N, C-alpha and C positions, 0 to 999 in steps of 0.2 A: 505493499499499499504507499503511495505517496504522501510524503507531508500534510500536503496542501489535502487530501483527502482527510487524513487523520484530523487535520486543523475542522473541519467542516463537520467530522460525527462527533469530536467533544462539543462543540458549540450546539451543535443540535441536542445531542443528549444531557449536557451539561450545563445549568444557569446555575448561576452565583446566585444565595439567597440574601446578600446582603451583610450577614454576621461571619461573614469566611468560610462556612459551608458551603451546600450545594443544594438545590432548594428542589426537592420530590415535587413532581407536577401526579407523583398517582399513589401516594400512599394509602389513600383509604381508596380502593376500587369494588364495586362489583363486578364477581365472577362472572356471575350471569349475562351480563353486558360487554365482557373482553371479545373483543376480535377472535373470531374460532381458529384463525390462522397463529395467535399470539398463545393460543392456549395448546394449539398444535405443536408450537414450537416447544414453550415448556414442558408438556407430555411426552414430545420425542427425546428431548434430555434427559429426563427421568427415566425412560421406560430403557433407554440405554447404560445408563447408570445402573439400574436394577437389572439388567443382563448380564453386564460385567461383573459385577458382584457375584451373582447367582454361578455364573461359570467359574469365579473360585474355588468352589465345593467339588468341582472336577478338574481343573489343570491349575495350578500356578505358576509353573516353571517357564512353558513358552509363550511368552508374552504376543508375538508375531502371529501365534494361532488363535489367543485367545481374542486378538482385537479382530482378524479375518472373520472369524466365528461368530465374534457378539455384533459386528457391521454384516455379517447375513442373517440373523435372527432378527434385526432389528430392521432389516430390509420391508420397503411396501408389500412386496408380496408375501411374506410370512406372516406381517402385521394382518393384513387382512384377513390370510389365514387364521389366524390367534382371535382377531373379533367374529368370526362366522363360529368360534367353538367357544366363546363365553356368551353371546348375542343373547342365550337363555337364561344368562344369570341376571340380565342387565334389568332395574327397574325402569321403569317407561318413561320416568324424566331421564335417567340416564340413555336411553335409545334416543332419547330430545337433542342432548349433545350432542350423541353421536351423528346425528344426522345432520345438524346446522354445523359441523365440523366437514362433514362428508360432503354437504354442498355449497362448502366455500370455493371462492373463486383461487383457484391454483391450477400450477402446469406442471402434467404428470412426464418424470424425467424417461427415459428409452426402458429401462431397466426394468420397470413394470408396467401393465396396463391402467389406462385411463381409470377403469373402476378401481382396479385395486390400489392404487394413488389416491384414490378420493375417499376410499375405505379406510386405508390407514391414518388419513388426515383427520377421520372422523376419530379413529381408535384412540391417537394422540391429544388430538381434541379433549377427549372425554378422560384421559389421564392427566392433563393439566387440569383440569378443569375440578378434577376429585384433590390433584397436590395441591393447589392453589384455594383452595375451600378445606384446609385442613383434614380430608378424613382419609386419614395413612391408614386406616386401618383396612377397608374398602380397597384403595387403591392397591394395599401390599395383595387383597383377595385376590383383584382380578389380574395385577400382574403374576401371581406366581401361577394363577388359572392359565394365562395366557404362554407363560412361560412351558409348561408341561404337555399344552398342547403344541406347540413348534414343535419340542423334542420328540414329542412321540410321530409327529407329522413326517419330522424329518427321519426320525429311524424305520417309517415306513414308506418311505421315497428310497431312503437303500436298496432293503431289501426286496422293495420292486425292480429296484433296476439291476441288483445283483445277477451275475451269471450263475448258473446250476451247474 
């Protein structure tokens, strides 16, 4: 990043509060009113950290393998599968948050279909909402269920493709 770009970002994000600190523009935020892509941004970060931490129960020596494997698990394709697996566990309110995230305007990468990408955005928005609203127990429950669904689906895929 060029210094001028860095300067613009700092000026955009941080505003002096007049007392030597930085003014917080969004200290009190109603999570239900937040942009679903912002919720997905937070949910993606949380799920990635959850998966990385969870993988440590299986492997601790091969950091590169951990990185590659966690990146695979948190991909749009696998998050979409995770959502399909946990959908029956969700309340109507949680399904509404998912739909809001899924329907947000965004651009899908080439590594996933448009439907998978939008679904994963909805999944991430749900996780972000739970995180930001302090619903840690529910967040852990859904993340663990999602992790188990993805792990089992990955093992089944390997079995199905294995030569006999």
